[in-house]
N, C-alpha and C positions, 0 to 999 in steps of 0.2 A: 142924164148923168151929170152930176156936179163936177166942177173942174178938178177938185182935189181927188175925187175917185178916178177920173180920167188920168191924172198925173201918176197915181199909184199903179194903174194898169200899164201905162206907158213905161214906167220904170221897170216893171216886171218883164215887159216884152223886150226891152233893149239891153237887159243884163242877163242874157242867156249864155249857156256854155258853148253853143255852136254859132259861129259867125254867120253862117248861111241863114239860120233862124233869126238872129238879130236883124239882119238886113231885110228879110221877108216881112217880119212882123212890123218893123218900123215903117217900111214903105206902105204896108197896108193901113196902119194907123194914120199916117199922113194923108193918104189919098182916098181912103174909103170909109174910115170909121165914122165920120160925121153923117154918112148916108144910111147907117144901119138902123134897123128897127130895134125896139126894146128887146124882143126875143133874140135877135141876132147878137145884140150886145151881151146878153146872158150866155149865149152859146160860145161867143168869143172868150168870155171870161173862163168858161170851163176848159176850153182849149189852152188858154194861157197858163193854166195851172198844171197841165200835163208835163211829164218829164220830157226833156229836150229830144232825146232820140225817138221817143214814141210820137211826139208831135211832128218832128221832121219827117219821120217815116210816113205819116198820114198825108202831109202836105206834098211831099216829093213823089208820091206814088198815086195809084188810082184805088188804093185800098178803101174799103168802106169805113165810115166812122163807127166807133163802138156804140154810139147812141144816135139813133136816127134824127134827133133834134139838132145834131151838129152837122148834118149833111150840107145844108145850104151855106152856112158860114165857111165850111171847109172848101166848098166849090169856089166861093169868092176869094179865099186865100190863095188857092191854086192859080187863079187867073191873074192875080196881082203880080 
C-alpha cells in the first residue's frame, strides 16, 4: 500500500463519530496495520467504510461479520 493511500485510510479511521471507535482503530493502525496481508488490508478497508454504530457493534461484541472474508481482521481488531 502506498503512503498516500495509507494516510487516507488513517484519516478515515481517526475521524469517526464515536470516540471509542477512533481510539480502537487508531491503536490498531499504529500497532498492527504494517503486519497485515494484502487480503487483510482489503478487509480492513471494507470495515473502515461501515457506519460507526454498525462497526462498533461488530468490534465490541462477538457477532459474526456480515461477510466471512472479514472474520479474520475483525478478530484482530477485537484483540487490539
